[in-house]
C-alpha positions, 0 to 999 in steps of 0.5 A: 442531481435530484431536488426533492423540494416543494413549498411544504418541504423547503429543503435541498437534498443533493441526492442523485444518480452519482450519489446513489451509485457510490453509496450502493457500492460502499454498502457492498464493500462494507458487507463484503468486509464484514463477511471476510475472514482471515486465514487461521493458524495451521495446526502443523505449520509448514513455515516457522519464523525462526527458520524461514523468515528474513525481515528486510528494512530499507531506511536512511534515517531511523531514529529512536522509534526504530528500537520500538519497531525492532523489538516488536519484529523480534517478538515474532522470532524471525531468523534475521533482520537486515537493515539496508542503508546508505554507506554514510548511515551505517555507523548510527544504524549499527549502533542502534542495531547493537542496542537491540540485538546484534546477533539477529540484526545485520546492517548492510549498505548501498552506495546511495540512498535508493529504496529499490536498490536497498530492497534488492540488496536485501533480497540478494543477501537472504537465504530464507524462504520468506522475505518480509519487507517492513518500514522502519517505524512499523510496529507489529503485534507478537502474532504478526509473523505466524498469521502472515505465514499461515497464508503461505500454506496455500502454495499458490500464494506469493504475497501477503499483506496486513491491515494497519492503524495509525500510531500517533507521534505525540500523546494526541493525534494531530488533525493530519494523523486523524485524516490518515487514520480515516484513510487507513480505516477506509483502506482496511475495508477496501482491501478486505472486501476485494480479497473476499470478493475476488482474491485481489488487492490494488496494492500490498502496502510496503509498510509490511508485506511478505513474499516468497523469496524464490519469486524475488530472486528471479534475475528478471524481477530484480532487473525490472524492479531496479530499472522501472521507468515511467514512459520509458524515461522517468526512473521510479524509486517509490512505488515499489509496493505497486510494482511488487503487487503487479508482478504477483498478478502478471506472473500467476501468483495469488495474494492475500491480506490478513485483516485482523488484530493479530496481524494489524501493524501500527505506523506513524504518519507525518503529524503536520502539513507534510502529510499532504506531500506523502499523499501526493507521492502515493497518488502519483504512484497509484495513477502510474500503477493503475494505468499500467495494470488496466491498459498496458499489462491488462492481466488484472481484468481476467485475474481480479475483475473486481479490483479492475473495477475499483481501479476504473472507479478511482480514475473517475472519482475526483471528477465525479466528486467535484460535480456536486459543488459545481451543481450546488454553485449553479443552483445558488446562482439561479436562486438570485433570480426570481422564479418567474425569470427561471430562478430557483425557488429556494434562497441561497442560504437554504441550499448551502445549509442543506448541502452542508448537513447532507455532507456531514450526514453521509461522510459521518456514515462512511466513517462509522467503522472508525468512529465506532472505535474512536468516537472522539474523532467525530469533530474531525469530520468537517476536516475530512470533508474539506480534505476530500475536495482538496484530494480530488483536486490533488488527484487531477494535479498528480495526473498532470505531473506523473513525470515528477518522481521525487520522494517529496518527504525525505531529504537525502534520496537522490536521483534514482538513475544516478543511484542505479549507476553507482550500484552497477559501478560498485558491483563491477569494482567489487565482485560479489558486492550484491551477492547473497551468502550461501545462496546458489546461483539459479538459472531461470527461464524468463517469462513473457507478460502474457505467460505466468512465470514457471520457476525451475526446480530449486532447493532453497536450503537444506531440508526443503525439496520440491513437492508439487507444482501449483499453478505453474509454481514449485511448492516446497516441503520439509 
């Protein structure tokens, strides 16, 4: 750190190499975010929601908020919505579906609650060209699907994400929801800037993301998706969106994120301390996925070098963040000694006050994109500062506990290994349990991690036929 202090300027200014580096890159991200532009709607779209989109919603405990979300999905006129749940929840969810739209909403079941098995079951029961995964509380604007489909006009694009905002559970946001809103604002800047800089993204968020069905129908994908192990022995249930994003990169598909009001979803967050459990689960997933991307699969280095840089930066971020308070503590300790004995010449209270003012100023500047729209949230900046240091410690704890793969915030989600075994048993006992209706079996050639997967020529349904190959993939036209 640099101490810009003197007798005439008795103020401690904790601004050094680390701070300069971090805020320089933050300015670069903000600039890239402002210059980013979403994909506009095409005049003659290749894909139409009512013919080409199936929405898959894995859930186990959807409540009344499901109705609001479902109505928002139906406003985009998808062909079908598949609700995938465990068998004991079929009745309540079928009742909710019947109240909304029994013609376009189907409820399917798996033996046990397991998000990845639920998603794979939905994939196998899909016959449209585009799949959109959505959380059961994700509320969409009516323009969501057209703007998502616009990205698929580029036949190299295999996955599409969106920007997000927090929907309060009550009339006013709790401090936990405001913290989540701060994080989402920063995330929206990060994903739009990385998309603009090198076309990549660390994660296509599972709250809402769209993919080409032909990618997800690959038997190799389905097996890897439902048999994903950390260190070869800890089966993963969460982190599905991380797996999907890495699959896009390793198999030569491009991704895009629509960061605009027309494609911005609203999502609820835990309005109490359980939000910290959510963050812990997300942090473990990020550690596991980023370590795999950087050091095991390594495709990210050549496909999206800027995203690789941001992943490396996040690896060191908790440690560099904690350096500041440690150095301040050392200066406070030195300030208790006389200057002639090697002590620091400013009193401890001066150092503390200066440091607090510096933190408030810099963190407020970082949150300006959020505070511009919701200035009343400025009173929560101190909470955001405290959360930042707590989060740094949490990231270290998460790194040391990557073997813990539990969900953390939802009861009823059991052991993923047991759920996978139950699904396999059900498949053996009941032929076709996971088979998709009206979808022909497609022989496919497995890929290697180093070679982009080449999709065989397949006609997804009547009216579509291969037109041209882009980047080793088959494109379709009407």
